[in-house]
SEBA-635774 format. One record per residue (C-alpha): x, y negated, z negated; residue in three letters. Coordinates in steps of 0.05 Angstrom, whole numbers, padded with zeros to 5 digits, always signed. Example, Ala and Ser with C-alpha at 12.3 -4.5 7.8 and 13.67 -1.06 7.14 Angstrom:
! SEBA-635774
+00246+00090-00156ALA
+00273+00021-00143SER
END
This chain:
! SEBA-635774
-01368-01826-01608MET
-01357-01848-01678ASP
-01281-01837-01690LYS
-01292-01811-01762ASN
-01347-01776-01751CYS
-01348-01700-01745ASN
-01321-01665-01677ARG
-01376-01651-01635SER
-01343-01581-01609ASP
-01359-01543-01666GLY
-01298-01550-01701PHE
-01327-01589-01762GLU
-01407-01590-01762THR
-01457-01569-01807GLU
-01462-01492-01776GLY
-01433-01450-01722ASP
-01451-01469-01658LEU
-01495-01428-01619ASN
-01451-01424-01553LEU
-01384-01389-01556SER
-01345-01338-01521SER
-01351-01294-01585ALA
-01420-01306-01595ARG
-01432-01279-01524GLU
-01390-01221-01537GLN
-01427-01198-01599TRP
-01490-01207-01563ASN
-01464-01154-01505ARG
-01448-01106-01555SER
-01505-01115-01603HIS
-01571-01134-01569ILE
-01607-01086-01524THR
-01679-01073-01504GLY
-01725-01116-01535GLU
-01692-01160-01568THR
-01665-01189-01512ALA
-01728-01198-01482LEU
-01741-01241-01534TRP
-01690-01278-01538LEU
-01691-01296-01465LYS
-01772-01315-01470ARG
-01741-01362-01540ASP
-01696-01394-01488SER
-01743-01402-01433ASP
-01789-01439-01474VAL
-01757-01478-01527PHE
-01715-01538-01517LEU
-01645-01520-01529HIS
-01610-01558-01581GLN
-01530-01540-01611SER
-01537-01496-01671LEU
-01598-01463-01662SER
-01633-01448-01592THR
-01609-01406-01548PRO
-01614-01355-01612CYS
-01570-01310-01639LEU
-01622-01250-01656ASN
-01690-01229-01671VAL
-01720-01223-01744LEU
-01772-01176-01762ASP
-01774-01174-01833GLY
-01744-01209-01902CYS
-01750-01181-01969GLN
-01709-01198-02032GLY
-01631-01215-02012ALA
-01644-01185-01946GLU
-01668-01197-01873ILE
-01683-01144-01817THR
-01678-01153-01747ASP
-01724-01127-01692LEU
-01679-01071-01679GLN
-01686-01044-01745GLY
-01612-01072-01776ARG
-01612-01100-01842SER
-01560-01155-01872LEU
-01548-01184-01939LEU
-01569-01259-01918ASP
-01518-01301-01951PHE
-01541-01358-01913HIS
-01623-01364-01916GLY
-01619-01446-01906ASN
-01606-01445-01977ASN
-01691-01433-01985VAL
-01685-01369-02026HIS
-01670-01378-02103GLN
-01714-01325-02123VAL
-01700-01288-02051GLY
-01747-01281-01994PHE
-01828-01253-02002SER
-01822-01256-02077HIS
-01886-01223-02102PRO
-01903-01270-02153LYS
-01902-01335-02101VAL
-01934-01290-02043VAL
-01990-01273-02099ALA
-01995-01347-02116ALA
-02003-01369-02044ILE
-02058-01314-02021THR
-02093-01335-02088GLU
-02088-01406-02068GLN
-02101-01406-01993MET
-02176-01371-02014GLN
-02201-01424-02064LYS
-02169-01488-02035LEU
-02121-01489-01982SER
-02118-01568-01958PHE
-02111-01626-02001CYS
-02153-01683-01962THR
-02117-01757-01963ARG
-02148-01799-02017ARG
-02155-01735-02062TYR
-02108-01696-02106THR
-02108-01627-02132ASN
-02091-01597-02198LYS
-02027-01559-02163LEU
-01997-01620-02147ALA
-02001-01651-02210VAL
-01979-01598-02247GLN
-01920-01585-02202LEU
-01900-01655-02214ALA
-01906-01651-02295GLU
-01868-01592-02280LYS
-01805-01630-02238LEU
-01811-01693-02295VAL
-01808-01639-02351SER
-01743-01605-02322LEU
-01706-01668-02296ALA
-01654-01698-02332PRO
-01659-01768-02367GLY
-01717-01814-02348ASP
-01738-01788-02271LEU
-01807-01788-02287THR
-01836-01807-02220ARG
-01849-01761-02165VAL
-01866-01760-02091LEU
-01877-01704-02046PHE
-01870-01700-01973ALA
-01867-01632-01927PRO
-01790-01634-01914GLY
-01725-01655-01934GLY
-01715-01710-01887THR
-01780-01741-01898GLY
-01751-01738-01976ALA
-01695-01776-01952ILE
-01732-01821-01912GLY
-01785-01848-01977MET
-01715-01857-02017ALA
-01692-01897-01970LEU
-01757-01937-01962LYS
-01765-01936-02038LEU
-01688-01970-02049ALA
-01707-02026-02001ARG
-01772-02040-02035ALA
-01731-02047-02104ALA
-01671-02076-02090THR
-01695-02123-02031GLY
-01644-02102-01993ARG
-01628-02058-01933HIS
-01548-02036-01925LYS
-01533-01971-01952THR
-01461-01928-01974ILE
-01456-01862-01951SER
-01406-01809-01935MET
-01374-01788-01872TRP
-01384-01711-01854ASP
-01446-01716-01900SER
-01517-01679-01879PHE
-01580-01709-01901HIS
-01633-01685-01849GLY
-01629-01699-01775ALA
-01683-01754-01765SER
-01660-01818-01739LEU
-01663-01859-01808ASP
-01622-01785-01837ALA
-01573-01791-01785ILE
-01557-01858-01795SER
-01536-01851-01870ILE
-01501-01783-01850GLY
-01437-01770-01823GLY
-01430-01718-01770GLU
-01419-01737-01699ALA
-01467-01672-01674ILE
-01523-01704-01703PHE
-01502-01781-01689ARG
-01468-01781-01620GLN
-01507-01808-01562GLY
-01560-01826-01604ALA
-01555-01902-01589GLY
-01569-01951-01639PRO
-01576-01927-01712LEU
-01593-01967-01766LEU
-01568-02032-01793PRO
-01532-02029-01856GLY
-01496-01960-01857CYS
-01428-01963-01887GLU
-01387-01898-01889HIS
-01330-01879-01936VAL
-01292-01818-01949PRO
-01325-01758-01969PRO
-01288-01725-02044PRO
-01250-01683-01990ASP
-01180-01662-02016PRO
-01167-01624-01959VAL
-01179-01695-01918GLN
-01167-01744-01957CYS
-01142-01804-01930PRO
-01112-01839-01988PHE
-01058-01773-01995LYS
-01084-01758-02061CYS
-01053-01687-02047GLY
-01082-01631-02098HIS
-01092-01676-02157THR
-01150-01730-02145CYS
-01138-01798-02171ASN
-01213-01820-02153LEU
-01185-01864-02097ASN
-01245-01844-02059CYS
-01295-01871-02113ALA
-01248-01928-02125ASP
-01262-01948-02057TYR
-01346-01950-02055ILE
-01343-02004-02108GLU
-01287-02044-02060TYR
-01345-02034-02011VAL
-01408-02049-02062LEU
-01363-02110-02083GLU
-01339-02128-02009LYS
-01412-02117-01979GLU
-01450-02155-02041GLY
-01514-02139-02022ASP
-01516-02057-02017VAL
-01583-02025-02037ALA
-01561-01956-02053ALA
-01501-01905-02049VAL
-01532-01836-02022ILE
-01492-01777-02034GLY
-01494-01706-02031GLU
-01481-01688-02104THR
-01438-01629-02082VAL
-01429-01613-02003ARG
-01457-01552-01992SER
-01399-01530-01960ILE
-01375-01532-02009PRO
-01342-01592-02035TYR
-01344-01600-02112ILE
-01322-01672-02129PRO
-01278-01678-02193PRO
-01316-01687-02262PRO
-01310-01761-02267ASP
-01325-01776-02189TYR
-01402-01795-02202TRP
-01395-01824-02272LYS
-01348-01878-02228LYS
-01401-01887-02175ILE
-01449-01892-02228ARG
-01427-01945-02259ALA
-01402-01982-02204ALA
-01468-01982-02184CYS
-01495-02005-02242ASP
-01444-02067-02230ARG
-01470-02085-02168HIS
-01545-02077-02169GLY
-01542-02021-02122ALA
-01588-01950-02134LEU
-01558-01882-02134LEU
-01592-01830-02091ILE
-01567-01760-02100LEU
-01587-01720-02044ASP
-01596-01642-02081GLU
-01635-01602-02019ILE
-01600-01551-02007PRO
-01576-01527-02088HIS
-01624-01565-02134CYS
-01661-01513-02168LEU
-01609-01469-02204GLY
-01560-01449-02145ARG
-01505-01477-02181THR
-01531-01454-02247GLY
-01561-01513-02275ARG
-01636-01534-02252TRP
-01599-01598-02217PHE
-01533-01601-02196THR
-01523-01683-02224CYS
-01519-01648-02301GLN
-01465-01615-02281HIS
-01431-01687-02276TYR
-01474-01716-02341ASP
-01503-01768-02294VAL
-01570-01784-02281VAL
-01584-01821-02202PRO
-01638-01874-02199ASP
-01675-01826-02153ILE
-01664-01745-02140LEU
-01684-01717-02078VAL
-01706-01639-02076LEU
-01716-01594-02023GLY
-01710-01526-01978LYS
-01718-01477-02040GLY
-01780-01516-02073LEU
-01822-01486-02026GLY
-01813-01416-02049GLY
-01767-01391-01986GLY
-01837-01390-01958ILE
-01866-01469-01952PHE
-01835-01534-01925PRO
-01838-01569-01989LEU
-01789-01630-02019ALA
-01796-01687-02067ALA
-01763-01748-02093ILE
-01749-01760-02175LEU
-01740-01828-02190ALA
-01740-01868-02251ARG
-01799-01896-02280GLU
-01777-01967-02275GLY
-01782-01951-02190LEU
-01851-01953-02194ASN
-01857-02022-02162ILE
-01885-02000-02095ALA
-01958-01992-02105GLY
-01976-02034-02037SER
-01928-01991-01996ALA
-01934-01928-01961ALA
-01864-01900-01975LEU
-01884-01831-01953GLY
-01972-01816-01947HIS
-01955-01751-01907TYR
-02021-01709-01886THR
-01984-01645-01930HIS
-01958-01695-01985GLU
-01999-01654-02044LYS
-02006-01587-02008SER
-02050-01544-02059PRO
-02020-01485-02022VAL
-01947-01510-02017ALA
-01954-01536-02096CYS
-01968-01464-02111ALA
-01907-01432-02072ALA
-01866-01483-02116ALA
-01904-01472-02186LEU
-01888-01398-02183ALA
-01812-01401-02156MET
-01803-01451-02216LEU
-01836-01400-02263GLU
-01801-01337-02230VAL
-01733-01377-02244ILE
-01740-01386-02319GLU
-01774-01317-02332GLU
-01716-01284-02292GLU
-01664-01325-02321LYS
-01645-01344-02259LEU
-01601-01401-02274LEU
-01548-01359-02327GLU
-01549-01308-02261ARG
-01531-01352-02209ALA
-01467-01369-02257THR
-01443-01302-02274LYS
-01454-01279-02204LEU
-01414-01331-02189GLY
-01357-01319-02240ASP
-01364-01253-02214LEU
-01349-01276-02133ALA
-01291-01308-02156ARG
-01263-01262-02198ASP
-01261-01206-02147PHE
-01237-01252-02105TRP
-01181-01264-02148THR
-01161-01198-02169SER
-01172-01157-02106GLN
-01169-01203-02042ILE
-01100-01220-02035ALA
-01085-01272-01983PRO
-01019-01262-01934THR
-00971-01315-01907GLN
-01013-01318-01837SER
-01074-01361-01868LEU
-01081-01411-01926GLU
-01148-01387-01966THR
-01184-01422-02016GLU
-01244-01394-02058PHE
-01289-01457-02079ARG
-01358-01447-02114GLY
-01407-01467-02172LEU
-01453-01412-02186GLY
-01479-01381-02123LEU
-01456-01441-02072LEU
-01395-01409-02043MET
-01347-01422-01999GLY
-01275-01391-01970ILE
-01238-01441-01932GLY
-01188-01401-01875LEU
-01131-01461-01854ARG
-01070-01442-01816LYS
-01004-01460-01858TRP
-00981-01524-01858GLY
-01036-01532-01798GLY
-01108-01545-01780GLY
-01169-01502-01793PRO
-01169-01434-01770ALA
-01224-01428-01733VAL
-01225-01377-01689LYS
-01206-01333-01745GLU
-01265-01359-01780ALA
-01314-01338-01728GLU
-01275-01262-01716LYS
-01297-01255-01794VAL
-01364-01276-01787MET
-01388-01232-01723TYR
-01348-01177-01759ALA
-01386-01185-01813ALA
-01455-01188-01781LEU
-01432-01111-01745ALA
-01421-01094-01821ARG
-01490-01122-01850GLY
-01474-01194-01880LEU
-01497-01257-01856ASN
-01472-01318-01871PHE
-01457-01391-01839LYS
-01391-01429-01812ILE
-01392-01506-01838THR
-01333-01551-01805LYS
-01311-01485-01766GLY
-01265-01458-01814ASN
-01306-01444-01870VAL
-01339-01378-01897LEU
-01405-01407-01925THR
-01436-01367-01981LEU
-01504-01369-02007THR
-01543-01305-02029PRO
-01612-01306-02066ALA
-01604-01319-02134LEU
-01640-01252-02143THR
-01585-01206-02110ILE
-01567-01154-02149ARG
-01494-01144-02174ARG
-01484-01081-02133GLU
-01514-01117-02067GLU
-01464-01179-02083LEU
-01402-01135-02093LEU
-01421-01094-02029ARG
-01419-01172-01990ALA
-01357-01174-02020MET
-01329-01109-02003ASP
-01355-01122-01933ILE
-01321-01188-01926LEU
-01257-01167-01949SER
-01255-01115-01894ASP
-01274-01162-01841CYS
-01212-01212-01866LEU
-01169-01156-01861LYS
-01190-01141-01790ASP
-01179-01209-01769ALA
-01109-01210-01804GLY
-01126-01254-01859VAL
-01113-01215-01911ILE
-01071-01162-01923LYS
-01088-01092-01905THR
-01040-01045-01956GLY
END
């Protein structure tokens, strides 16, 4: 096991583990009849893997900001795998998909179609700087692979610098640059030349910066760039979707270091691109333009899997190579969903809405949820990418308490995931109504009280 990787016991992973005593207890109290039978059939036929199978519950419907299980219970979904910027089953997205399926349902390789061209043009028009070239892929992990191949082709180098604790997908190339043991452990030899550095995490900073970051972690990246001398790219999540929010000058320093050492900068915004942070692209918060920007998750309107890379014009240099060449690369139905999703974001002013509602959630936390001395709590957020970290005073992560809060919230109608064992990660639909958001915060407040995290009076 990589000693710098996240622990594989579930305390520091991308999500909450599917095997725990708390989950077993929740299932005994809440799962009955037909649901239990379907869960057993699921467990009997799918390969078991951490974080998913065996599953928690069986869903029967989804609409707007909510999901509905087979027993008829509705939950506000503050997880959504970050695909639901415009909510679930948005009528405009559904209509666009339905219409396109009846006209051109598939685009055979060697051909293009109007929807694919229009979507590429739209993304270029929204993108910062000179990100003028596009490639599509069926999912984010594939898009990461295309970005890595393009960086190799452009620089003639193969080495990368990425962060411990990062997540870029589950394929072999993606876990090579990723930094979580639950994906890397026991996988055997990974890609060569994948150097890892500490992330901008003030809680676990090896440079002992305290509460005021001095950007030593960014300086260390330049140190590795200089010592290696032949790095193709630095790749990182603009913000970690836990979330970690790097300091304002973090990416500017890394951008300058990449330029000095001839390395490309690849920013992975798969979970939070297209409005979640209040901007079209998260890098716009840092006034930085990467060489390659990776998009995914919500690009398909919460219905179709679709991802993309946006690259600088000067990287249009691999015409004789196959960077992606995916069967569904220019899916007209997926592109119709994406175009409709982008129109919804514009028409419903969801960028402004994400900022406003994110501020509302922060204000609710600050004004109405008073922490006790039993646990240290921290609200992190950028738009509607939010998280609440729970730690014991002067100690480690409050894992048991976080798990208790999550299962209590599920029982009250609020769905979210735990990241790194102690961070309640909250990512609702950008279309969520104000009253729904406040109801979710009330549920969370009650569950924190029940877990002894905040005051009851």
